[in-house]
N, C-alpha and C positions, 0 to 999 in steps of 0.2 A: 615418653621417652625415658626408659629406665636408666639410672645411673649404674656404673659398674666400678668397683674398687681397682684402681690402677697401681697404687702403691699401699702396702699394708702398714700396720703401725710399727713393724720392725724394720720397715725401709726396703722391703722386698718387692720387686716389680712383677705384676701379674699381667703378661702380654696376651694379646689376642682378645681382649675384653672390650676395648672401645668400639669395635666393629659390629657389635651385635645389633645396633640399629640399622646397619646398612649403609647409611650416609658416609661412614668413615672409609669406605672402599673406593670412593670416587677419586680418580686421578686428576685433581684440579689444584691450582695454586691460590685461587681467590676464596679464602675462608677467613673466619676470625677465631681468635682465641681469648676467652675471658677466664680470668681466675679470680676467685673471691678468698680473701684471707680476713682473719679477725678473731676476736675473742671466742672462747668456747660459749656455746648456747645462746649466741647473739642474733640467730636467725639468718645465717649465711645460706643454708640450703633452702630455707623457705623463700628467700628472695630470688635464687636461681630459678626455683620452681615455678614461681608466679610469674617471672619475666620471660622465661623461655619454655614454660610448658613441660618441664622435666619432672621426674619423680625420684629425686634423692631423698634417702631417709631423713626424716626430721624428728626433733625431740618432742616427745609427749610427757611433759613434766607430771601430770597427774598420774601416769603409769609407772614411769621409771625414776622420777626425781630429776634434779638438775645435775646432768652428767654429760660427758661428751657423746655425741652421736656419730659424727663423722670421724673416723680414724684413718690415718695415711692420707692419701689423695683419691678422690673419686672422679670419674669422668664421664662425659656424655656428649653426643653430637646432636645439636638441635638445628633449627632453621630461624633466621632472623632476616625479613625483608628479602627472601629469596636465596640468601647465602647460607651455607652451612656454618656453624659456630660450634668449636670445640669448647666445652665447659669444664673448668677445673675446680672442684669443690675441695678446698683444703681444710685439714684438720684445724680446729680451733686452738688458739694460743692460750697460754695460762691454764692449762689443764692440770689438775691435781693427779690424775691418773698417770700423766707422762712422768712425773717425778723429777729426779735429778737430771735426766736427759732432755728435759723440755726445751731449754734454749737452743741446744744443738740441733734438735729436730726442726723447730720453729725457723731457725735461720736457714736451714737446708731447704725447706719448702718455700721460704720467701724467695730464695734465689732461684729455685726451680721455676717459681711463678714469673719472676722478673724476665728470665731467659726465653720463656715460651709465649707469654701473653701479650696481646695488643693493648688489653684493658685489664688493670689490676683494681679490683674493688676491695676497698678496705672497709670493713663493716665495723661500726662502733655505735654504742648507745649515747644517746644525747648527754646523760648524766655523767659519762666518762670524759668528755671533751675537756682537755687540759690536764688530764691525769696521765702521767708518763707511761705506766705499764698497761694500764686498762685501755688506753687510747691507741695501742699498738706502736708507740714511739720507738720501742726496740726494734721492731721489724722494719721500720723506716730507716733507722740507722744502718741496718744491715744492707738494705736495698740501695741506699744512697752511697755508702762506702764502696760497695762492689761496683756500682755504676761507673765510679771514677777509675778504679782498678782495671776494669774491663775496657775503659777508653771511651771518652765522650763521643757519642755518635757512631761508634763502631758496631753496635749491634743492630743497625738498621737506620734507614734515613729518617723514618717516622719517630716522632717523640713517643715515648711510653705515656699512656694515659693512666693517671691515677684518679679513680673516682672514689671519693670519701662518702659513704653511704651512712648518714646520721639517723639512726633508727629511734623509733618512739619519740619522734619530734612532735612537740606541742607548741604551737604558735602563741598560745596564751601565756606561756611561762618562758619563752626564749625567742630571740630574734636571730633569724638565719643569717643575716649579714654579720652579726656580731660573732656567731659561731664560726663563720668562714673566716673572719679577721683573726680570731684567736688561734684556729688551727693553722692558717697561713703563716702567721708570725712564728709559731712553734716549728712548723716544717722548715721554713727559711733558716731559723737558727740551727736545727739539726743538720741541715745541708751545709751551712757555713762551717760548723764544727768538724764534720767529717770529711770536707772537701777543701776547706780553706777559703779565705776571702777573695783570692786571686783567681779562683776557678770560675768557669762560666756560671751564671746564675741558675737557680733552680728551674725557673720558667724557661730557660734555654733547652733544658734536657728533658723535663717532664711537663705534661700537660695536666694541671690540677684542676679537678671538678668537685663540686660539693652538691649532694642532693639529699634532701629531707624525706623521710618516710614515716608518716604518722603511724601510731599503734593501730594495727588492724582490728583489734578488739574494740576500740573506742572510737575510731574514725575510719571505718572500712572504704567509704567513698574517697576520702583523701588518699588512702593508701593505694587504692587501685588506680587513681589518677597519677600517683607518683610512679607506680609500675609501668603503666602505659607510656608515659613520658620518657622514661628511662629505655624502654623497649625501642622506642623510635629513634632514640638518639645514640644508642650504643654503638652503631657503625659509624661511617663505612670502614672497610677493612682493606689493608695494604696487601699486595701480591706477595706471596711468601716464596722462599727458595726451596721449601720441602713441600712436596704435594700432600694432600690430606691423606691419601692412603699410606703414606710413609710417616705420618706424624707420630704414631705411637712408637715406632722403631727410634725415632729421633729423640722423643721425649725420655725414653729409657736410657739412651746414650748420655743425655744432659744430666739425668739424676746420677747416674753412676760416675760421671765425671765430677760432679760437685763432691760426691763421696770420696773420690780418690785425692781431691785437693783440700784435705783438712790440715790446718796449721794449728799452732799454739793459741792463736788469737781468734780462731774460728774457721768457718767455711769460707771458700773462695771460688769464684767462677774463672777458669782459666780461658782467656780470650782465644789464643791460638787453637787451643783444642776444641773450643766451642765453634769457631769457624771451620776448622777441619771436619767436624761432625756434620755440619750443614752441607759441606761438599760431598762428603762420603755418602751420605744418605741419599742426596740428589743424584749422585753418579750410580748409586746402586739402583734407584728407581729407573734411571735412564736406560741402564743395562737390562734390567728386567723386562721394560717395554720392547727393547730391541730384540731380546730373546724370543719373547712371545710372537712378535712379527715374523721372525724367521720360522718358529714352529708352525705357524699358520700356513706360511708359504710351502714348507715341507709336506704338510699334511694335504695341501691342494696338489702338490706335484705327485705324491703317492697315488691319490685318487685319480689324477688324469692318466698316470701310467696304467692303473688297472683298467681304465676305460679306453685304453689305446688311442689316446689323442694323437693328432698329427705331430710329428717330431719338431717342427718349427715352434709349435706352441710350448712344448717342453723347453726348448732353448730359451724362449722369451722369459719363461718363469725362472730358470736358473740364473739368467743374466740380472734379473731383478734383485736377486739375492746377493749378487756381487756389487 
C-alpha cells in the first residue's frame, strides 16, 4: 500500500489522495487511526512499513545523507486484524530544513495527530531518553496543554493511547524498566506543569505504553519480534463518529481549524469547532447516502415507466420515496 502526501511542507492539503488504495472509500465506522511523530530520520516511516505493510518513502543515508524524507503529513489505509487502519506519517521534528518555522509546524502537526488518532506513536532513540528536545518533550507539552484546553474527556470516551517506541534498544547496555521509569517520571512532570497538580492525573487521560525495538541491522530477529508484537496489540479500535469514506474531508477541516486558531503563545484546538466539524461531516455523509438512495429509486422508477409496469407498482415505488 503506497503512501500519499496529504499535507505538503507548506501546510497545503491535497485532497482525494487517501482513497487511492480503495479501502478509504468504505462507508464504515469501525476503523483505526495511527499517527507516528518523532525526530527526523528516527525510522518512523520504516516502523509503519514493517508493522502495516505500507510503502512510505524512507531515508537512504548512503545515497542522500541524513536529511528529512517525510515532508508534511503522508497517509495510507492498511488492514490490521481485519479492520482498516488509517496511518498518518508525520514530518520529523527538529529539522534544519524547516528553519525558524519549525516549532510552529511541529505544534500544528502534533495537535492534528492528537485530534485524529486513536494511537499516537512517539518515536525516539534510546540514547535520547531524558533529553528534552531530542526526546520530543516539546511535543508532549503541546499535546498535554491542548488536552486540558479541549476539556478532559471531551474528545471521546476512550483514552488516547501514547506508545513510546524506543528505537535501537540494546538490552546489554540498558534496562527497559529503567527507561520506562525515566520517561514516565518526565512525562508526569510535564503533565503536572502544563495542567496543574489539581487536574486529573496523566493516567486518567492518556494510556501510556513503552515498546522497545532493537536495531534491525544488529538484531533483525529481535526487531521482527517487536514488530509482530506491536502489530498484534495495536488494536482494538473504537467506533468513530465519522465514516471512513469521510475521514479525509474531516482531517482537512481539522487541519484548517488549527490553522485558524493561532495565538501569540502557539496553536490551539478549538473544541466547539472540533465537535461541530464531526457533526457537520457526519451529517454530510448521511445526506449523501440519502440522496444516493433516492437517485437509485428514481432510476428504477424511470426504467419501470419505460417498460410500462402496472400503475400500482409505480405508486408503491413513489410511496417508498415519501
